[in-house]
C-alpha positions as CSV (number, residue, x, y, z in Angstrom):
1,M,-36.4,-17.5,25.1
2,A,-32.8,-18.1,24.1
3,L,-30.5,-17.3,27.0
4,A,-27.0,-16.1,26.6
5,I,-24.1,-15.5,29.1
6,R,-22.2,-12.7,27.6
7,L,-20.2,-9.5,28.2
8,S,-22.0,-6.1,28.7
9,R,-19.6,-3.3,28.1
10,G,-19.3,-0.4,30.6
11,G,-16.7,2.2,31.6
12,A,-15.4,5.3,29.9
13,K,-14.1,5.8,26.4
14,K,-10.9,3.6,26.1
15,R,-11.4,2.4,29.7
16,P,-13.3,-0.7,29.2
17,Y,-15.1,-2.6,32.1
18,Y,-17.4,-5.6,31.4
19,R,-20.1,-7.2,33.5
20,I,-20.8,-11.1,32.7
21,V,-24.6,-11.2,32.5
22,V,-27.3,-13.6,31.6
23,A,-29.5,-12.1,29.1
24,D,-32.0,-12.8,26.4
25,S,-30.0,-13.2,23.2
26,R,-32.4,-10.8,21.3
27,M,-31.7,-7.9,23.8
28,P,-28.8,-5.3,22.9
29,R,-25.2,-5.9,24.2
30,D,-25.5,-3.3,27.0
31,G,-29.3,-3.6,27.3
32,R,-31.7,-5.4,29.6
33,F,-30.4,-8.4,31.3
34,I,-31.8,-11.1,33.8
35,E,-28.9,-11.4,36.2
36,K,-25.3,-10.2,36.8
37,V,-23.1,-13.1,37.3
38,G,-19.6,-11.7,37.3
39,T,-17.2,-8.9,36.1
40,Y,-14.2,-8.6,33.9
41,N,-11.6,-5.8,33.9
42,P,-9.2,-6.1,30.9
43,T,-7.2,-3.1,32.1
44,L,-5.8,-5.0,35.0
45,P,-2.7,-7.3,34.9
46,K,-3.5,-10.9,34.1
47,D,-2.4,-12.1,37.5
48,H,-4.7,-9.7,39.5
49,D,-7.6,-11.0,41.5
50,E,-10.1,-8.3,40.5
51,R,-9.4,-8.9,36.7
52,L,-12.0,-11.7,36.4
53,R,-14.9,-12.5,39.0
54,M,-17.4,-14.9,38.4
55,D,-20.1,-16.5,40.5
56,L,-19.7,-20.1,39.1
57,D,-22.6,-21.6,41.0
58,K,-25.0,-19.2,39.4
59,I,-23.3,-19.8,36.0
60,K,-23.8,-23.5,36.3
61,D,-27.3,-23.1,37.3
62,W,-28.1,-20.9,34.2
63,M,-26.3,-23.4,32.0
64,A,-28.4,-26.1,33.3
65,K,-31.5,-24.1,32.3
66,G,-30.2,-23.6,28.8
67,A,-28.1,-20.5,28.7
68,Q,-25.3,-20.6,26.3
69,P,-22.0,-18.7,26.9
70,T,-20.5,-16.6,24.1
71,D,-16.9,-17.5,22.9
72,R,-15.1,-15.1,25.3
73,V,-17.1,-16.2,28.3
74,A,-16.8,-19.8,27.3
75,R,-13.0,-19.3,27.4
76,F,-13.3,-17.9,30.8
77,L,-15.2,-20.8,32.0
78,E,-12.7,-23.2,30.4
79,N,-10.1,-21.6,32.3
80,A,-12.0,-21.9,35.5
81,G,-12.7,-25.6,34.9
82,V,-16.4,-25.4,34.4
83,M,-16.4,-26.3,30.8
84,D,-14.4,-28.8,28.8
85,K,-11.7,-27.3,26.6
86,K,-12.3,-27.1,22.9
87,T,-9.6,-27.0,20.3
88,R,-10.1,-23.9,18.1
89,N,-8.9,-23.9,14.6
90,N,-9.7,-21.5,11.8
91,P,-7.4,-22.4,8.9
92,N,-9.2,-19.7,6.8
93,K,-8.0,-17.1,9.2
94,A,-4.5,-17.0,7.8
95,K,-5.4,-17.1,4.2
96,P,-5.1,-13.6,2.3
97,S,-8.4,-11.9,1.2
98,K,-9.7,-12.1,-2.4
99,K,-8.5,-8.4,-2.8
100,T,-5.0,-9.2,-1.7
101,L,-4.9,-12.1,-4.0
102,E,-5.9,-10.0,-6.9
103,R,-3.2,-7.2,-6.0
104,Q,-0.5,-10.0,-5.9
105,E,-1.5,-11.4,-9.2
106,E,-1.4,-7.8,-10.8
107,K,2.1,-7.4,-9.3
108,R,3.2,-10.6,-10.7
109,Q,1.9,-9.8,-14.2
110,K,3.8,-6.3,-14.1
111,E,6.9,-7.9,-13.0
112,E,6.8,-10.5,-15.9
113,E,6.1,-7.7,-18.4
114,R,8.9,-5.6,-17.2
115,K,11.3,-8.7,-17.4
116,E,10.2,-9.3,-20.9
117,A,10.6,-5.6,-21.9
118,E,14.2,-5.8,-20.4
119,A,14.9,-9.1,-22.2
120,A,13.6,-7.5,-25.6
121,A,15.6,-4.3,-25.0
122,K,18.8,-6.4,-24.4
123,E,18.4,-8.3,-27.5
124,E,17.9,-5.1,-29.6
125,A,21.2,-3.7,-27.9
126,E,23.1,-6.9,-28.9
127,A,21.7,-6.9,-32.5
């Protein structure tokens, strides 16, 4: 059984509230979980005490048993000093998509055709 330490969403529409839970990775996000190990309320200010609450002892125990934290929970644990910080770098994130590149190429071709047409019209006017 693959265990995950992840966020489970609660709260009303546009008012998110998350529980940090240990769950089987095959279960749905908001479905059955094994144990609740913390809470996260993103609507509160960053310096507020109630924004993030974690039971670090329980989390360490579950990680010793093989539970893997998700990316967001791993960031919380890095800030709490439980995990080593990882450098994250995704150079492909800044690259434009294939469709955007195609649009840019079409725009460039139309601009070149327009300039050639202007140059041809200018030559005709001079002749």
